[in-house]
Each structure stands twice: as structure tokens, then as C-alpha cells.
LONU-257167 format. One record per residue (C-alpha): residue in three letters; x, y negated, z negated. Coordinates in steps of 0.1 Angstrom, whole numbers, plus 5000, padded with zeros to 4 digits. Example, Ala and Ser with C-alpha at 12.3 -4.5 7.8 and 13.67 -1.06 7.14 Angstrom:
! LONU-257167
PT   code      X      Y      Z
PT    ALA   5123   5045   4922
PT    SER   5137   5011   4929
This chain:
! LONU-257167
PT   code      X      Y      Z
PT    UNK   7844   8549   9489
PT    UNK   7831   8583   9476
PT    UNK   7829   8613   9499
PT    UNK   7791   8613   9497
PT    UNK   7789   8576   9505
PT    UNK   7812   8581   9535
PT    UNK   7792   8611   9548
PT    UNK   7760   8591   9544
PT    UNK   7775   8562   9563
PT    UNK   7785   8586   9591
PT    UNK   7749   8600   9593
PT    UNK   7735   8564   9593
PT    UNK   7755   8556   9624
PT    UNK   7750   8590   9642
PT    UNK   7712   8589   9637
PT    UNK   7710   8551   9643
PT    UNK   7689   8545   9612
PT    UNK   7674   8511   9607
PT    UNK   7682   8487   9579
PT    UNK   7651   8498   9559
PT    UNK   7658   8535   9564
PT    UNK   7694   8531   9552
PT    UNK   7683   8513   9521
PT    UNK   7659   8542   9513
PT    UNK   7686   8568   9519
PT    UNK   7709   8550   9496
PT    UNK   7683   8547   9469
PT    UNK   7675   8584   9471
PT    UNK   7709   8598   9476
PT    UNK   7724   8629   9459
PT    UNK   7747   8607   9438
PT    UNK   7744   8615   9400
PT    UNK   7729   8581   9391
PT    UNK   7696   8565   9397
PT    UNK   7687   8538   9422
PT    UNK   7694   8502   9411
PT    UNK   7665   8480   9404
PT    UNK   7679   8454   9428
PT    UNK   7679   8479   9457
PT    UNK   7644   8491   9449
PT    UNK   7633   8455   9448
PT    UNK   7647   8449   9483
PT    UNK   7629   8480   9496
PT    UNK   7596   8469   9479
PT    UNK   7599   8435   9497
PT    UNK   7604   8453   9530
PT    UNK   7570   8471   9526
PT    UNK   7553   8438   9533
PT    UNK   7566   8439   9568
PT    UNK   7545   8462   9591
PT    UNK   7575   8477   9610
PT    UNK   7597   8481   9579
PT    UNK   7568   8496   9559
PT    UNK   7566   8525   9584
PT    UNK   7603   8530   9583
PT    UNK   7605   8530   9545
PT    UNK   7576   8553   9540
PT    UNK   7587   8577   9568
PT    UNK   7621   8581   9550
PT    UNK   7604   8585   9516
PT    UNK   7582   8613   9528
PT    UNK   7612   8630   9544
PT    UNK   7631   8629   9511
PT    UNK   7601   8642   9493
PT    UNK   7601   8673   9515
PT    UNK   7636   8682   9505
PT    UNK   7642   8711   9481
PT    UNK   7667   8732   9463
PT    UNK   7701   8716   9457
PT    UNK   7687   8683   9470
PT    UNK   7664   8680   9441
PT    UNK   7679   8645   9434
PT    UNK   7665   8634   9468
PT    UNK   7630   8644   9456
PT    UNK   7633   8630   9421
PT    UNK   7647   8596   9433
PT    UNK   7621   8594   9461
PT    UNK   7594   8598   9434
PT    UNK   7611   8572   9413
PT    UNK   7612   8548   9442
PT    UNK   7576   8556   9451
PT    UNK   7565   8547   9416
PT    UNK   7583   8514   9419
PT    UNK   7568   8507   9453
PT    UNK   7533   8514   9441
PT    UNK   7537   8487   9414
PT    UNK   7556   8460   9433
PT    UNK   7553   8468   9470
PT    UNK   7525   8464   9496
PT    UNK   7490   8476   9488
PT    UNK   7495   8499   9518
PT    UNK   7519   8521   9497
PT    UNK   7491   8532   9474
PT    UNK   7468   8538   9504
PT    UNK   7493   8560   9522
PT    UNK   7501   8579   9490
PT    UNK   7464   8587   9486
PT    UNK   7463   8599   9522
PT    UNK   7493   8621   9515
PT    UNK   7483   8631   9480
PT    UNK   7488   8668   9486
PT    UNK   7526   8663   9492
PT    UNK   7530   8647   9458
PT    UNK   7506   8672   9441
PT    UNK   7526   8702   9453
PT    UNK   7557   8688   9437
PT    UNK   7542   8695   9403
PT    UNK   7553   8731   9410
PT    UNK   7588   8722   9422
PT    UNK   7614   8747   9411
PT    UNK   7652   8745   9410
PT    UNK   7677   8760   9386
PT    UNK   7713   8747   9389
PT    UNK   7744   8768   9386
PT    UNK   7745   8762   9348
PT    UNK   7710   8775   9344
PT    UNK   7694   8741   9338
PT    UNK   7659   8736   9351
PT    UNK   7664   8705   9372
PT    UNK   7630   8711   9387
PT    UNK   7614   8700   9354
PT    UNK   7623   8663   9361
PT    UNK   7606   8665   9395
PT    UNK   7575   8682   9381
PT    UNK   7571   8656   9354
PT    UNK   7576   8626   9377
PT    UNK   7551   8641   9402
PT    UNK   7525   8646   9374
PT    UNK   7529   8610   9363
PT    UNK   7525   8597   9399
PT    UNK   7494   8619   9405
PT    UNK   7478   8605   9373
PT    UNK   7486   8569   9383
PT    UNK   7471   8573   9417
PT    UNK   7439   8588   9403
PT    UNK   7434   8559   9379
PT    UNK   7428   8529   9401
PT    UNK   7422   8505   9372
PT    UNK   7455   8515   9355
PT    UNK   7474   8511   9387
PT    UNK   7459   8477   9393
PT    UNK   7469   8466   9358
PT    UNK   7504   8480   9360
PT    UNK   7508   8465   9395
PT    UNK   7498   8431   9382
PT    UNK   7521   8432   9353
PT    UNK   7550   8445   9374
PT    UNK   7546   8418   9401
PT    UNK   7545   8391   9374
PT    UNK   7576   8404   9358
PT    UNK   7594   8406   9392
PT    UNK   7584   8370   9401
PT    UNK   7595   8358   9367
PT    UNK   7629   8375   9371
PT    UNK   7632   8359   9405
PT    UNK   7631   8327   9384
PT    UNK   7621   8304   9412
PT    UNK   7655   8308   9427
PT    UNK   7639   8308   9461
PT    UNK   7621   8276   9452
PT    UNK   7588   8293   9453
PT    UNK   7589   8291   9491
PT    UNK   7588   8316   9518
PT    UNK   7567   8340   9498
PT    UNK   7580   8376   9501
PT    UNK   7548   8389   9487
PT    UNK   7524   8395   9516
PT    UNK   7549   8379   9541
PT    UNK   7578   8390   9562
PT    UNK   7611   8393   9543
PT    UNK   7634   8368   9559
PT    UNK   7664   8391   9559
PT    UNK   7647   8419   9579
PT    UNK   7645   8419   9617
PT    UNK   7619   8443   9629
PT    UNK   7632   8468   9654
PT    UNK   7669   8457   9651
PT    UNK   7693   8482   9639
PT    UNK   7718   8475   9611
PT    UNK   7751   8459   9621
PT    UNK   7772   8487   9607
PT    UNK   7806   8494   9624
PT    UNK   7805   8519   9652
PT    UNK   7819   8554   9649
PT    UNK   7849   8544   9670
PT    UNK   7856   8514   9646
PT    UNK   7852   8537   9616
PT    UNK   7874   8565   9628
PT    UNK   7896   8551   9655
PT    UNK   7908   8566   9688
PT    UNK   7908   8602   9674
PT    UNK   7870   8602   9672
PT    UNK   7866   8589   9707
PT    UNK   7888   8617   9720
PT    UNK   7868   8643   9700
PT    UNK   7836   8630   9716
PT    UNK   7852   8631   9751
PT    UNK   7846   8594   9758
PT    UNK   7879   8574   9754
PT    UNK   7862   8544   9769
PT    UNK   7839   8541   9739
PT    UNK   7868   8531   9717
PT    UNK   7880   8505   9742
PT    UNK   7846   8488   9743
PT    UNK   7844   8488   9705
PT    UNK   7878   8474   9702
PT    UNK   7869   8446   9726
PT    UNK   7838   8437   9706
PT    UNK   7858   8437   9674
PT    UNK   7873   8404   9683
PT    UNK   7842   8387   9668
PT    UNK   7844   8377   9631
PT    UNK   7816   8400   9621
PT    UNK   7831   8430   9639
PT    UNK   7865   8422   9624
PT    UNK   7850   8421   9589
PT    UNK   7833   8454   9595
PT    UNK   7865   8469   9607
PT    UNK   7884   8456   9576
PT    UNK   7858   8471   9553
PT    UNK   7858   8505   9571
PT    UNK   7895   8508   9574
PT    UNK   7908   8536   9550
PT    UNK   7928   8523   9521
PT    UNK   7949   8555   9516
PT    UNK   7963   8583   9538
PT    UNK   7940   8607   9520
PT    UNK   7909   8587   9528
PT    UNK   7920   8583   9564
PT    UNK   7923   8621   9567
PT    UNK   7890   8626   9550
PT    UNK   7873   8602   9574
PT    UNK   7888   8620   9604
PT    UNK   7877   8654   9591
PT    UNK   7842   8642   9585
PT    UNK   7840   8626   9620
PT    UNK   7852   8658   9636
PT    UNK   7829   8679   9616
PT    UNK   7799   8658   9627
PT    UNK   7811   8661   9663
PT    UNK   7813   8699   9660
PT    UNK   7778   8700   9643
PT    UNK   7763   8681   9672
PT    UNK   7780   8704   9697
PT    UNK   7767   8735   9679
PT    UNK   7732   8721   9678
PT    UNK   7733   8716   9716
PT    UNK   7746   8751   9721
PT    UNK   7719   8766   9699
PT    UNK   7692   8747   9719
PT    UNK   7707   8760   9752
PT    UNK   7708   8796   9738
PT    UNK   7672   8793   9726
PT    UNK   7661   8781   9760
PT    UNK   7679   8809   9778
PT    UNK   7664   8835   9754
PT    UNK   7629   8822   9760
PT    UNK   7635   8823   9798
PT    UNK   7648   8859   9796
PT    UNK   7617   8870   9775
PT    UNK   7594   8854   9801
PT    UNK   7612   8872   9829
PT    UNK   7611   8905   9811
PT    UNK   7574   8901   9803
PT    UNK   7567   8892   9839
PT    UNK   7587   8923   9851
PT    UNK   7567   8945   9828
PT    UNK   7534   8931   9840
PT    UNK   7545   8936   9876
PT    UNK   7555   8972   9869
PT    UNK   7522   8979   9850
PT    UNK   7502   8965   9880
PT    UNK   7521   8987   9904
PT    UNK   7514   9019   9883
PT    UNK   7478   9011   9882
């Protein structure tokens, strides 16, 4: 498991992302390769479910709002959006038109990497293509029809023509249910529980791991080498520190606002006394 994949898995658990959101995050990751057609096909199928559609599009727009070194998030999100426009629900195009400004602004996306290469050019060109496609309804209709036929033909009737993903609810998706990923305690063991200050969380996870699914998750998550085990622990502790720092910043911000309010009230009181 790569470092980026491990970090992404940690964030998926910490933020309790849904199955649909996790798939979009994987398809639009910072990994130096494009999203697989099979993964994009799964995401396209999910857009026919009302709940999953909202989760998919919400994560896509979030990725499109990234910038700088995360240019791959933006470029892959545009690539995924192009695929969804052609093979996903009709609602994808409708929402894209409602948020056309977000895509249009990406035609001016700028980012130069450390080697002086203009990586923003990829984003600008992809955004331009999408804007043109959205403006030409007839062309979108034709490309959509062709893409859907190709997708159905590639499915090859393996599903027996039944169930109908198109326009129906994908059978593998359960609205509102979070993915059954291993918990943080299962991923990182007792050390993470202690760093979070809740040793009982590991005990409860360990108890639940007696089921076959939990045992399978534990087996997959268990580090294969001492180096990977150390990396997992470091990432878990880093995430714990990050959460603690965020809480501290929020508290400091609240105290600062309270102090400003008190100072302003004192000044107004003094001003009234002088008058």
C-alpha cells in the first residue's frame, strides 16, 4: 500500500466518508496515474441513485475547488465529470449547467511545478472542452447515446439484462450506510487508541473483529513490514495531532472574539461616561 493510499484511507475513516465519496476520492487522487474506467463506471452507476448522486457530485465540486499542488485533483475531477456527463444520470448535466461558473473559471487555472512545467495547461484545456460540450446540447446528446451504448455492450449482458442500473438503484449501494472499512483502532492497533485517549475504543473494535468480515478487514489492514507498521503509526499520530491543533485553534479563535467584544463594550462604556 502506497503512502498516499494509506493517508487517503485514514482520512476516509476520520471523516466517515460514504462509499460513493470514497470512490470519487480514489478516482480523483493525487496519484500520478488516471482513474480507471471500471472505477468511473461504478461512480457513473451511483449517480442514478438520489442519495449517492448528491454524495458523488458534492465530492466532485470539492475536488474542482482545489488548487496549486493539488492540480491532479482538479484535472481528474474534470475527467470524471466528462465521463459522468456521458454515462451517468441526466442530473449530472443539469447540475453542471447550474454550476457552470465553477468550470468556466478553471479555463484560467494556473500552476507551475518545481521543474517549471505548466501543469495548469492540462486543467485549462479539459475545462475548455467541458464548457464547449455543455453549451452544445445536441452534441452532448449524441455523445451520451453513443457512450451508453458502448458501456452496455461492454457489459455484455453479464447481468442478464436484468436489474437495470440505468435509471435504477445500483444494487451494491446502500443509501445512507457508510462503508465497512476497518476502524482506526483496527488499522493502527492499541497505540492509536492510547493517542486518542480512549483505550476502550480498541477493546470494542477487537471484540467486533471476531466476525468474518471484521477479521478479513483486519487481515487486509495489517502492515506487512516493520517499515509499513511504523509509517501507519506515524500517520495515525499525525492525524491525531492535527485534530487536536484544529480544536485548539477554534478555542483560541473563540477566546479572541470574546476578548474583542469585551474590549469594544468597555470602550463604548467609557465613551458614554465621558459624554
